[in-house]
C-alpha positions as CSV (number, residue, x, y, z in Angstrom):
1,M,97.5,108.3,113.3
2,T,100.0,105.7,112.2
3,T,101.7,104.0,115.2
4,I,105.4,103.7,114.6
5,F,107.2,104.6,117.8
6,I,105.4,102.3,120.3
7,K,107.5,99.1,120.5
8,D,105.0,96.4,121.4
9,D,105.8,92.8,121.8
10,L,105.4,92.0,118.1
11,R,107.6,94.8,116.9
12,A,110.2,94.1,119.5
13,S,110.4,90.4,118.6
14,V,110.6,91.0,114.9
15,E,113.4,93.6,115.3
16,A,115.3,91.3,117.6
17,A,115.0,88.3,115.2
18,T,116.2,90.3,112.2
19,G,118.8,92.5,113.8
20,G,116.6,95.5,113.1
21,H,116.4,94.9,109.4
22,V,112.7,94.4,109.7
23,T,110.2,96.3,111.8
24,V,106.5,96.3,112.3
25,L,104.6,99.5,111.5
26,Y,100.9,99.9,112.0
27,T,98.3,101.4,109.7
28,A,95.9,104.0,110.9
29,A,93.3,101.2,111.5
30,G,95.8,99.4,113.7
31,H,96.8,96.6,111.3
32,P,100.5,95.4,111.5
33,C,102.8,95.5,108.5
34,Y,106.2,93.8,108.3
35,M,108.5,96.4,106.8
36,N,112.2,96.3,105.7
37,V,114.2,99.3,106.8
38,I,116.3,100.5,103.8
39,P,119.0,103.0,104.8
40,K,119.9,105.9,102.5
41,F,122.7,105.4,100.0
42,N,124.6,107.4,97.4
43,K,124.3,106.5,93.7
44,Q,128.1,106.6,93.0
45,D,128.6,104.0,95.7
46,I,126.5,101.6,93.5
47,D,128.0,102.5,90.1
48,A,129.6,105.6,88.6
49,G,127.2,105.4,85.7
50,L,124.3,106.4,88.0
51,G,125.6,109.9,88.6
52,T,126.3,111.3,92.1
53,G,124.4,112.1,95.2
54,V,121.6,110.4,97.2
55,H,119.5,108.0,95.2
56,E,116.2,109.4,94.2
57,A,114.3,106.9,96.3
58,F,115.4,108.8,99.4
59,I,114.3,112.3,98.3
60,V,110.6,113.1,98.9
61,N,109.3,116.7,98.4
62,G,112.8,118.0,98.3
63,V,113.7,116.4,101.7
64,E,116.3,113.7,102.1
65,K,115.2,110.7,104.1
66,S,117.6,108.7,106.2
67,E,115.6,105.5,105.4
68,I,112.6,104.2,103.6
69,F,110.4,101.3,104.7
70,I,109.4,98.7,102.1
71,G,106.9,95.9,102.6
72,Q,108.7,92.7,103.2
73,H,105.9,91.0,101.4
74,L,103.5,91.5,98.5
75,G,100.4,93.2,99.7
76,I,97.2,91.7,100.9
77,Q,94.0,93.7,100.9
78,K,92.3,93.8,104.3
79,D,89.6,96.2,105.7
80,G,90.4,98.7,102.9
81,N,94.2,98.6,103.7
82,L,97.1,97.1,101.9
83,L,99.2,95.1,104.3
84,S,102.6,93.3,104.3
85,I,102.1,90.0,106.1
86,P,103.9,86.7,105.9
87,G,102.2,83.4,105.0
88,V,99.2,84.7,103.1
89,S,98.0,84.6,99.5
90,P,98.8,88.1,98.1
91,T,96.0,90.1,96.6
92,A,95.8,90.3,92.8
93,S,93.2,91.4,90.2
94,V,93.2,95.0,91.3
95,N,94.1,98.0,89.0
96,F,96.7,100.6,89.5
97,D,94.6,103.4,91.0
98,T,92.7,101.0,93.4
99,F,95.9,99.6,94.7
100,R,97.3,103.1,95.2
101,G,94.1,104.0,97.1
102,L,94.4,100.9,99.3
103,A,98.0,101.8,100.3
104,A,97.1,105.5,100.9
105,A,94.3,104.4,103.2
106,N,96.9,102.9,105.5
107,G,97.5,106.4,106.7
108,P,100.0,109.3,106.2
109,G,103.3,108.3,104.8
110,W,102.0,105.0,103.4
111,H,102.0,104.4,99.6
112,M,102.3,101.8,96.9
113,M,105.9,101.0,96.2
114,T,107.4,103.4,93.6
115,T,109.6,103.0,90.5
116,A,112.4,104.8,92.4
117,E,112.1,102.5,95.4
118,M,112.0,99.3,93.3
119,A,115.1,100.5,91.3
120,A,117.0,101.3,94.5
121,I,116.4,97.8,95.9
122,A,117.3,96.1,92.6
123,L,120.5,98.2,92.2
124,W,121.5,97.5,95.8
125,S,121.0,93.8,95.3
126,W,123.0,93.8,92.1
127,K,125.9,95.7,93.7
128,N,125.9,93.3,96.7
129,G,125.7,90.1,94.6
130,T,122.3,89.1,96.0
131,M,120.1,89.3,93.0
132,P,117.0,87.4,94.3
133,R,115.7,84.2,92.7
134,G,112.0,83.4,93.2
135,N,108.7,81.9,92.1
136,N,109.0,82.3,88.4
137,D,108.1,78.7,87.3
138,W,104.8,77.7,89.0
139,G,106.0,77.5,92.5
140,R,109.8,77.1,91.9
141,D,112.7,79.0,90.5
142,V,113.4,78.1,86.9
143,G,117.2,78.2,87.3
144,S,117.2,76.4,90.7
145,P,114.1,74.1,90.6
146,W,114.9,72.6,94.0
147,E,114.0,76.0,95.4
148,T,110.2,75.9,96.0
149,A,107.4,77.3,98.0
150,A,103.8,76.3,98.8
151,R,101.3,77.4,96.1
152,A,98.3,79.3,97.3
153,D,96.0,77.2,95.1
154,G,97.4,73.9,96.5
155,G,98.7,72.9,93.1
156,A,101.7,70.7,92.4
157,I,105.0,72.6,92.2
158,G,105.9,73.1,88.5
159,S,102.5,72.1,87.2
160,A,101.4,74.8,84.7
161,T,97.7,74.7,85.7
162,G,95.7,76.8,88.1
163,N,97.2,79.9,89.6
164,G,100.9,79.5,90.4
165,K,101.3,82.3,93.0
166,T,102.8,81.2,96.3
167,Y,102.2,82.3,99.9
168,T,104.1,85.5,100.9
169,G,107.6,84.9,102.1
170,A,107.3,81.1,101.7
171,G,110.4,80.7,99.6
172,P,114.0,80.2,100.8
173,A,116.4,83.0,101.8
174,S,117.7,83.1,98.2
175,W,114.3,84.6,97.2
176,R,115.0,87.7,99.4
177,H,116.8,90.8,98.2
178,N,119.7,90.4,100.6
179,G,120.0,86.6,100.5
180,Q,118.9,86.5,104.2
181,P,115.6,85.6,105.9
182,S,115.5,89.3,106.9
183,G,115.2,90.4,103.3
184,I,112.4,91.6,101.1
185,A,110.6,88.6,99.6
186,D,109.2,87.9,96.1
187,L,110.8,90.6,94.1
188,N,111.5,88.0,91.4
189,G,108.3,86.4,90.2
190,N,105.2,85.4,92.1
191,L,103.2,88.5,91.0
192,W,104.0,91.4,88.9
193,E,103.9,94.6,91.1
194,W,102.3,97.9,90.1
195,N,104.9,100.7,90.7
196,A,103.9,104.3,91.2
197,G,105.7,107.5,90.0
198,M,106.4,106.5,86.3
199,R,104.5,106.0,83.1
200,L,104.8,106.0,79.3
201,Q,102.7,108.3,77.2
202,A,102.9,107.1,73.6
203,G,106.4,105.8,74.3
204,E,107.6,109.0,76.1
205,I,109.1,108.2,79.5
206,Q,107.4,110.4,82.2
207,I,108.2,110.4,85.9
208,I,107.2,112.3,89.0
209,Q,110.3,114.0,90.4
210,N,112.7,112.0,92.7
211,N,110.4,109.9,95.0
212,D,107.6,112.4,95.4
213,A,105.3,109.6,94.3
214,A,105.8,108.3,97.9
215,D,103.6,111.2,99.1
216,N,100.2,109.7,98.8
217,T,98.6,113.1,98.3
218,K,100.3,113.6,95.0
219,D,98.1,113.4,91.9
220,Q,99.1,110.5,89.7
221,S,96.0,110.5,87.5
222,A,96.3,110.5,83.7
223,T,95.9,114.3,83.6
224,S,98.2,115.2,86.5
225,S,100.5,118.2,86.0
226,L,103.1,116.4,88.0
227,W,104.2,114.1,85.2
228,K,107.4,115.3,83.6
229,A,109.4,114.1,80.6
230,I,113.2,113.8,80.7
231,D,115.2,116.0,78.3
232,G,117.5,113.6,76.4
233,S,120.2,116.2,76.1
234,T,120.4,117.6,79.6
235,G,118.6,115.1,81.8
236,A,116.4,117.9,83.1
237,L,112.7,117.3,83.8
238,V,110.6,119.1,81.2
239,A,107.0,119.4,80.2
240,P,105.5,116.3,78.5
241,G,105.8,116.5,74.7
242,S,108.9,118.7,74.8
243,A,111.4,118.4,72.0
244,N,114.3,116.0,72.9
245,A,112.2,114.1,75.5
246,I,113.4,110.5,76.0
247,K,111.3,107.8,74.4
248,Y,111.3,104.1,74.0
249,A,111.0,102.3,70.7
250,T,111.3,98.7,69.6
251,S,113.5,99.5,66.6
252,G,115.1,102.4,64.7
253,T,117.5,105.3,65.3
254,T,115.2,108.2,66.2
255,N,116.9,110.9,68.2
256,Y,116.9,110.5,72.0
257,T,115.2,107.1,71.8
258,L,116.1,104.0,73.8
259,V,115.5,100.8,71.8
260,R,114.7,97.2,72.8
261,A,112.5,94.6,71.3
262,S,109.5,93.9,73.6
263,G,109.9,90.6,75.5
264,A,113.7,90.6,75.3
265,S,116.1,91.3,78.2
266,L,116.5,94.7,79.7
267,E,120.3,94.4,79.7
268,G,120.3,94.3,75.8
269,M,118.7,97.8,75.5
270,T,120.6,100.2,73.3
271,N,120.9,103.9,72.8
272,P,121.3,104.0,69.0
273,G,119.7,107.4,68.1
274,T,121.2,109.5,65.4
275,T,121.5,111.9,68.3
276,P,121.7,109.5,71.3
277,V,120.5,110.2,74.8
278,G,123.1,112.2,76.7
279,A,125.1,111.1,79.7
280,A,123.1,113.0,82.3
281,A,119.8,111.8,81.1
282,L,121.1,108.2,80.7
283,S,122.3,108.3,84.3
284,L,118.9,109.2,85.5
285,A,117.3,106.4,83.5
286,K,119.8,103.9,84.9
287,S,119.1,105.1,88.4
288,L,115.4,104.5,88.0
289,G,115.8,101.1,86.4
290,L,114.6,102.4,83.0
291,Y,117.9,101.6,81.3
292,P,120.4,98.9,82.2
293,V,123.1,99.9,84.6
294,A,125.3,97.2,82.9
295,S,125.2,95.3,79.6
296,T,125.6,92.0,81.4
297,G,125.1,90.5,84.8
298,L,121.5,91.7,85.4
299,G,120.1,88.2,85.3
300,G,118.5,88.4,81.8
301,D,115.5,90.1,83.4
302,G,112.8,91.0,80.8
303,F,111.6,94.2,79.3
304,W,108.2,94.5,77.7
305,V,106.9,97.8,76.1
306,D,103.9,99.2,74.2
307,V,104.5,102.6,72.8
308,T,100.9,103.5,72.3
309,Y,98.7,105.5,74.7
310,E,99.3,105.6,78.5
311,R,101.1,102.6,80.0
312,L,101.8,102.1,83.7
313,P,104.8,100.0,85.0
314,L,104.7,96.5,86.4
315,A,107.9,95.2,88.0
316,G,109.5,91.9,89.0
317,G,107.7,89.3,86.8
318,N,105.3,86.6,87.9
319,F,105.0,82.9,88.4
320,L,105.3,82.0,84.8
321,N,107.9,84.3,83.4
322,G,110.8,82.0,83.9
323,A,114.3,83.5,83.4
324,L,112.8,86.8,82.3
325,A,111.5,87.5,85.8
326,G,113.6,89.4,88.3
327,A,114.2,92.6,90.2
328,F,115.0,94.5,87.0
329,A,112.1,93.1,85.0
330,R,109.7,95.8,83.7
331,Y,106.4,95.4,81.9
332,L,105.4,98.7,80.3
333,S,102.5,97.5,78.2
334,N,99.3,97.8,80.4
335,P,96.9,100.7,80.9
336,R,96.1,101.7,84.4
337,A,92.7,100.0,84.4
338,V,94.1,96.5,83.8
339,V,93.4,93.8,86.4
340,G,94.9,90.3,86.3
341,T,95.4,87.3,88.5
342,Y,99.1,87.8,87.9
343,V,99.3,91.4,89.1
344,G,99.7,92.7,92.7
345,A,101.3,95.5,94.6
346,R,103.4,96.2,97.7
347,P,103.0,98.8,100.5
348,A,105.8,101.1,101.4
349,Y,106.2,103.9,104.0
350,V,108.2,107.1,104.3
351,L,108.4,109.0,107.5
């Protein structure tokens, strides 16, 4: 069983040092994970355009959660688990399903961070004026190049050779989601992060309801019946392939289609369909980080899309994406089997 209630010396010291913003949870195998405690919040308290009620990240299997736990650090694979530990080289070159399996192997409640969770953190940071900077330029932040961190390959900061990822949590406080040492690290750059609970199918946006993807027993395979499209008129979840389902495109004015050129900024996305996506559906897309909550002020974070076949989401950018990296950056161009030295994942936990 996952040990969460026993306050040992490590957990007590971490909680004391961070005012309770970070705790230490243990996997079923007994490995410690440094986890940020994210309290429940309402969507309307972030922005009226998100709709009302508790953010989707805090609803799992129909039950509201008072908090979720997000890995303070990008994950490292150890003994078949996915751990959040400071000062290590984060694991990369693992595909979507394998990373999901590693996180689930941590024990009940553990999972790979979801699209809903990533969106909740990005929206919270935006609202609070703490959009994180990070390693998006070979060990430094492209807009603040004096902000640096030690590269795991020992390479020179800013040198575009080797592998530019940095050790977990090695950057300054401005690289954390709350601008404090107690924040979640490396959401901007370092490694792209696989996110669970969302995909594209030939351009059609499909999700698993609320944050049910945080339940590691839920089927997220290509043929899972849990994938649902979003009705562009009502915002209801409907069967994949339904009429009026929201899609992405890189150009055009097709009904219920959100449009942005691949490789441009997310905040420039438009809703130009002859019959545009309706307000309720657009609110859901904004809440999940799939459409910009505002047309400016999102850091110019990038959006990449491929509208063929199944594509799984990467979030945050990596060490060479420059100004296009950031908490709202999304890369929707890879199949689930892709591996890359620029792709990692982050563990999360829901009680």
